[in-house]
Every structure is written in C-alpha cells, then in structure tokens.
C-alpha positions in Angstrom: 80.7 113.9 71.5 82.8 111.1 72.9 86.5 111.6 72.4 88.9 108.9 71.4 92.2 109.5 73.4 95.6 107.7 73.1 98.0 108.0 76.0 101.7 107.7 75.4 104.3 107.4 78.2 106.5 105.1 80.2 103.7 102.7 81.0 103.5 99.0 81.6 106.9 98.8 83.3 105.7 98.5 86.9 107.1 101.9 87.8 105.1 103.2 90.7 105.3 106.9 89.8 104.4 106.5 86.2 101.6 104.2 86.9 100.2 106.7 89.5 100.3 109.4 86.9 98.5 107.1 84.4 95.8 106.3 86.9 95.2 110.0 87.4 94.8 110.7 83.7 92.6 107.7 83.2 90.3 108.5 86.1 89.8 112.0 84.8 89.2 110.8 81.2 86.7 108.3 82.5 84.8 111.1 84.1 84.7 112.8 80.7 83.5 109.5 79.2 86.4 109.3 76.8 87.4 106.1 74.9 91.0 105.4 76.1 93.8 103.5 74.5 97.2 103.3 76.3 100.5 102.5 74.6 102.1 100.1 77.1 105.0 97.7 77.5 102.4 95.2 79.0 99.1 95.9 77.2 97.3 92.9 78.8 98.1 94.1 82.3 97.4 97.7 81.5 94.0 96.9 79.9 93.0 94.6 82.8 94.1 96.9 85.6 92.7 100.2 84.2 89.8 98.9 82.1 91.0 100.6 78.9 92.2 99.5 75.5 95.9 99.0 75.2 98.4 98.5 72.5 102.0 97.2 72.7 104.3 100.2 72.7 106.5 98.9 69.9 103.7 97.5 67.8 104.1 99.9 64.9 100.9 98.9 63.0 98.9 98.9 66.3 100.2 102.4 67.1 99.4 103.7 63.7 95.9 102.3 63.8 95.3 103.7 67.3 96.5 107.2 66.5 94.8 107.3 63.1 91.5 106.7 64.9 91.9 109.0 67.9 91.0 112.6 68.4 93.6 113.5 70.9 97.1 112.2 71.8 98.3 112.7 75.4 102.1 112.5 75.7 103.1 112.2 79.4 103.6 112.7 82.2 107.1 112.1 83.3 110.4 112.9 81.6 109.9 111.5 78.1 111.5 114.2 76.0 115.2 113.9 77.1 118.2 112.1 75.6 120.1 111.3 78.8 118.5 107.8 79.1 119.1 107.3 75.4 118.6 108.9 72.1 116.4 105.9 71.1 114.0 106.7 73.9 113.6 110.3 72.8 113.1 109.2 69.2 110.4 106.8 70.2 108.3 109.3 72.1 108.9 112.0 69.4 107.8 109.6 66.7 104.5 109.0 68.4 103.9 112.8 68.6 105.0 113.2 65.0 102.6 110.5 63.9 99.7 112.2 65.6 100.5 115.5 63.9 100.9 113.6 60.6 97.3 112.5 61.0 96.2 116.1 62.1 95.4 115.0 65.6 95.4 117.3 68.6 98.4 116.7 70.9 98.6 117.5 74.6 102.1 117.4 76.3 101.0 116.5 79.8 102.9 117.6 82.9 106.3 116.6 81.5 109.8 117.5 82.6 111.7 118.6 79.4 115.3 117.7 79.0 118.2 117.4 79.4 118.7 117.5 75.7 122.4 117.1 75.2 122.4 116.7 71.4 121.6 119.4 68.8 119.5 116.9 66.9 117.4 116.3 70.0 116.8 119.9 70.5 115.8 120.4 66.9 113.3 117.5 67.1 111.7 118.6 70.4 111.5 122.2 69.4 109.9 121.5 66.1 107.3 119.0 67.6 106.3 121.1 70.6 105.8 124.2 68.5 103.1 122.3 66.7 101.2 120.9 69.8 97.9 122.3 70.8 98.7 122.3 74.6 102.0 122.0 76.3 102.2 121.7 80.1 105.3 121.1 82.2 105.8 120.1 85.8 108.7 122.4 86.8 109.8 126.1 86.2 113.1 125.0 84.6 111.2 123.2 81.8 108.9 126.2 81.3 111.8 128.6 81.1 113.7 126.3 78.7 110.7 126.1 76.3 110.1 129.9 76.7 113.6 130.5 75.3 112.3 128.7 72.2 109.2 130.9 72.1 107.0 128.0 73.2 104.4 128.9 75.9 104.1 126.1 78.3 101.7 126.0 81.2 103.2 125.2 84.6 101.2 122.5 86.5 101.6 120.6 89.7 102.4 116.9 89.5 99.1 115.2 88.8 99.7 112.7 91.6 98.8 115.5 94.0 95.2 115.2 92.7 94.9 111.6 94.0 92.5 111.2 97.0 94.9 109.5 99.5 94.2 108.1 103.0 95.5 110.2 105.9 98.4 108.8 107.9 97.5 106.1 110.4 100.9 105.3 111.8 102.2 102.0 113.0 105.7 101.5 114.5 107.2 101.1 111.0 109.8 103.1 109.1 109.8 103.1 105.3 112.9 103.4 103.2 112.8 103.8 99.5 116.1 103.6 97.6 116.9 103.4 93.9 120.1 102.7 92.0 121.8 105.9 90.9 125.3 106.6 89.5 126.4 108.7 92.5 125.1 106.5 95.3 127.8 104.6 97.1 128.3 102.0 99.8 129.8 104.6 102.2 126.6 106.6 102.2 124.4 103.5 102.5 126.5 102.2 105.4 126.3 105.5 107.3 122.5 105.7 106.6 122.1 102.1 107.9 124.1 103.0 111.1 121.8 105.9 111.8 118.6 104.0 111.1 119.7 101.2 113.5 120.6 103.7 116.1 117.4 105.8 115.8 114.9 103.0 115.2 116.1 99.7 116.8 112.6 98.8 118.0 110.7 99.5 114.8 110.1 97.4 111.7 111.9 98.6 108.6 110.1 98.3 105.3 112.1 98.7 102.1 110.0 99.9 99.1 110.8 98.6 95.6 108.9 100.9 93.2 110.6 99.4 90.1 112.3 96.1 90.4 115.0 96.9 87.8 116.4 99.9 89.7 115.2 99.4 93.3 115.5 95.7 94.2 119.2 95.1 94.3 120.0 98.3 96.3 117.2 97.4 98.7 118.7 94.0 99.2 122.1 95.5 99.8 120.8 97.9 102.4 118.7 95.2 104.2 121.9 93.2 104.5 123.7 96.2 106.0 121.0 96.6 108.6 121.1 93.0 109.5 124.9 93.0 109.9 124.7 96.0 112.2 121.8 94.6 114.2 120.7 91.0 113.5 117.5 91.4 115.6 116.1 94.3 113.5 112.9 93.4 111.7 112.9 94.1 108.0 110.8 93.4 104.9 111.2 94.3 101.2 107.9 95.4 99.8 107.6 94.8 96.1 105.4 93.7 93.2 102.2 95.0 94.8 99.6 97.4 93.3 99.8 101.1 93.3 97.0 101.3 95.8 98.6 98.8 98.1 101.9 100.8 98.1 99.9 103.9 99.0 98.1 102.2 101.9 101.4 100.8 103.2 103.0 104.3 103.1 100.1 105.8 104.9 100.7 103.4 107.8 104.3 104.5 108.3 105.6 106.4 111.3 108.4 107.9 109.2 109.7 107.7 105.6 113.2 108.0 104.1 112.9 108.2 100.3 114.8 108.9 97.1 112.1 108.7 94.4 110.0 111.9 93.8 106.7 110.1 94.0 107.7 108.2 97.2 108.3 111.6 98.8 105.1 113.1 97.3 102.8 110.2 98.5 104.4 110.4 102.0 103.7 114.2 102.1 100.2 113.8 100.9 99.3 111.2 103.5 101.0 113.2 106.3 104.0 110.9 106.9 107.1 112.8 108.2 109.8 112.2 105.6 113.5 112.7 104.9 114.2 113.1 101.2 117.4 111.9 99.6 118.5 114.4 96.9 119.5 112.5 93.7 117.5 114.8 91.4 116.6 118.5 91.3 112.9 117.8 91.4 113.3 115.9 94.7 115.3 118.8 96.2 112.7 121.3 95.1 109.8 119.3 96.6 111.7 118.9 99.9 112.4 122.6 100.0 108.8 123.6 99.4 107.5 121.1 101.9 110.2 122.0 104.5 111.5 118.4 104.7 115.0 117.5 105.8 117.1 116.7 102.8 120.2 114.4 102.5 122.7 114.6 99.7 124.4 111.4 98.7 127.6 112.0 100.7 129.2 110.1 103.5 129.9 113.3 105.5 126.3 114.4 105.4 124.8 115.7 108.7 122.6 112.7 109.4 122.0 113.7 113.0 120.5 117.0 112.1 118.3 115.5 109.4 116.9 112.8 111.7 116.3 115.4 114.5 114.3 117.5 112.0 112.4 114.4 110.9 111.1 113.8 114.4 109.9 117.4 114.6 107.8 117.4 111.5 104.1 117.7 112.0 101.7 115.7 109.8 99.3 118.6 109.7 101.9 120.8 108.1 102.6 118.3 105.4 98.9 117.9 104.7 98.4 121.6 104.5 101.3 121.9 102.0 99.8 119.1 99.8 96.5 121.0 99.7 98.3 124.0 98.0 99.3 121.7 95.0 96.0 121.0 93.3 96.1 120.1 89.7 94.3 122.4 87.3 92.5 120.5 84.6 90.9 123.6 83.0 93.0 123.9 79.8 93.2 120.2 79.5 89.5 119.7 79.5 89.0 122.2 76.6 90.3 119.6 74.2 88.3 116.7 75.7 84.8 117.9 76.2 
C-alpha cells in the first residue's frame, strides 16, 4: 500500500545542509513509492525542485489538511527540538508533532540533534512528545544519552548526507573556504586566517562558499576584503545561490577546504578533499576528530601553522575510507513505510 508521508523540518530556507538532508529523505521515499508532502518556507521552489507536494510551513489549514491525510510524519533531520534559537521555533516543530499524534499518525523523529533545552517547559514538551513517537533516531551520542535519561530509547544513526552518492575529488588549483556568522567569531581570528591563507596559497584561486545567505554572505564578504587587502592580486570568488548538486560538484574540484559548517566538512570528506575544520560546534569537532582532520578553534592564538601542515599531509584515500564507515541504516525507518 502506498504511504502518504509528511516531512517537517527547516526546509525552503536555502540552507545547504538541511536541503541535502531533505534530498536524501525524498530520494529514499521515492524508491518506496511514497506520496510526499514537505512543509516548506518556499513551497513552490520545494515542489518544483524535488517533484513533491509542498505546503507553506505556517499555513495552519494546509498543515492540518496534510497531516490529517498522511500515514506518517517525519520530523527532521537537523536540530529542530531546541530552544536556543528561540522558544517559538521549538513550539512550532513540537506543534506539528503534536498535531500528528492528535490524528493518531505514526511519527518518526529522523536523525535529529536534541537540545539544548534551557527551559523547563521546553523539556516537558519534548519529553512528552517523544515518548509517544513510534521511532526516535538521533545523530549524536549526547542526544541519545540525554533521551535515555528520560527513559526514551533513541537509535543512533549517521548523518543521512553520508548516504549521498558523491563524485570523487578531481582537484583543481582552488582552495575552498566556508564561513558562517557565529557569536564567538571575531576579526582577529579572521585576519590571522587570511594572513595564513595568503601565505600558503598565493597562487591558488580562493572560493568562498555561502551555504545560507543570511548567515554566510556578510562574513564571506568581510573575509574576501581581508584577503584582497593583504594581497590584491589574489583571485577570489564568492559562490552562492547555486543548487545543492552544484555546490557538491564545486567542492569535489577543490584542492583543499577550510570549513565551519558541519555539512561543508562532511561533503569535503566524502569527496576526498583534504580539509581543516573550524570548531564552532561540538558536532564539527567530533567529525574532525573521527576523520583525523586538523581542527581550528576560534581564537587568535591558534596554532595555524600546525593545522596547515597537517592539512597538506592528509590523504584523500584515508578520508574516503572513513566516509565508507558512516553508512546510514534505513532498516527501522523502512518498517513504517513499506
């Protein structure tokens, strides 16, 4: 029997990582011949790009109709159930789950990172909802342990983007840099990074990757200006507003990558591009540690020389072999969709 599936997440905002996760889910559901509806900030674009039904994410009547007529709600991936961004965000994603349970639908929590949950009311909401879901999967041990303390058994899965079939590295003399705005990043760190990039790669093109315009564009422009001030002849380009697949192809053609965002690091690893990770989040540090990548903290006195020396020693084959160990297991997921 064909299943009707609604997918809820941070979709339609042109965020590379979230759109990559969505494409993985949709590709798998298409193989299972499911009817798919995505709750999206930009339903027209989502519907056109993925060939699915799509409903505006704040269209209450549309959401109610879609969930009332579905068999399964998939919530995720990403970090949806947290109240650091805002309590409003948590309440929205929780409401969608609550609505599905109100209509007695099966709910899958898909590869999420749970928390932080700073408010008691947030903890009460999430604990109550997840205890009623048919399948809960998380992407990191910290989330699994946190839910276990509530008596909720969560399956630990790899990030679904690891399951994408990506091209192997075909390097050109280009260095990719992916930065995002973050509260602890500062001009001193950026200036020092720019100095080292100019020193180490004066003859290579520098491509600055904007994975989400709202958070990545301005800092990329600031960094590009720093590079030009240090070395006016350096060739730079800001890469933005292209498709997920075009981003992936671009990354696969890099000689080296320096990246903050988790999925920028992940795609570089999976295509075999030697990478320095910038540690702004525990998930990035964990990925860098597992893949044996050099890791920079956001500090002026960081040992940049050591990190760049290690970067040049990385072997693409080692990165590709690591990526092969992170296959995504669909077994439990498929039990609700066949």
